[in-house]
Phi, psi and omega in degrees: 000150176232165178302150180242166186272138180232109182268148178235133180297155177300161179300327174211151181195162173265128194301310184299316179295321181291323179301323177292318179295322180294315177301321177296314181299315183292338177278353184273352180143193186296127173229113184289320191209149171233128176256122176268113182267159183278113180266017178079033183273354187087166186300311182293319181294319181294319180297317180298317179298315180297317182295334179278318187280320186307309183293331178297311182289318181297326179296337179266006179085017181259130175287144183238131176242152178245135183283114168068338186265098183293328180292313179297321179297316181291314184289332179274355183061038174296165181279348180171198186221147175247125185245126176222032182255285185219165178298324180293318178298320179294318178300315180294321180296318178297321180291323187272333188252327180277151007269352185285327184254164180269137173233116177249159182232138176225200183068026185274123183248342181224164176295326178296318176305313183298315181292325180295313181289328177294318178296333179290340176108023179292161181274338175198161171242141179249126178259127186122143185258120184290336182282345177287147170296141182293129168275163179295315182258158174301144179295140182302322181294324177299315180293320180296313181295317182297318179295314177300313184295314184299330180279339192244335191233152181275330179301127181301151176232154179243129176256124182278119180280170174271193185278353177257132182298340179299337180289347180301321181301312181295322178294315180297325182293342178288342185093008178300146180287330181223147173244123183266131180235140177235265182300332181298336177265307187289337181252012182295135184300334179261005177098162183301322181299314179295323181295314180297318179299314182294319180297318180294327176299320178292312183299327183295344181272356184243128180257133178286143177244153182287137179298150183288327183203166179255000000 
């Protein structure tokens, strides 16, 4: 097995245009997961966006998660939810979505945070903060945490790449199970399809190893 691709929607987008970009990206190769993030559209707007995007991605064999909004996740029939708000929100998500649905955790700032959410029973941890403006390269802390986690723990981890596709190499080298891409795909000069294809070529060169301990 090698690391797989985890796509994140842009911070803001126009729905029709993004659906075309998404279809292009999904035609470029393997995409394990798509995270629909909240662009500040309000509850009804976010739900409409999720209901439009979810079936497009699922038809391509991609699991879809919704950021923090359990109602939008449920009504859109997404595969799960990604929580990066509070411990209470994460607890409710675990109660409501598992075991049938996926529950991922982000917003992790310390190693203790990561171990705490993993002990709660999440399906993966994401290293890198989605609320930050994207840097060109993956954040050094993201790479450090991902490398540490991949060597020590069984819970899968996601390493957040920067806005340049060149960062995929560094993220994959940490041993992370998934590499998350945002602007590197949607803003790629040759289009999302080419970006996904190129990212998968890099990921295919890295083999995952079993963690030493849980």
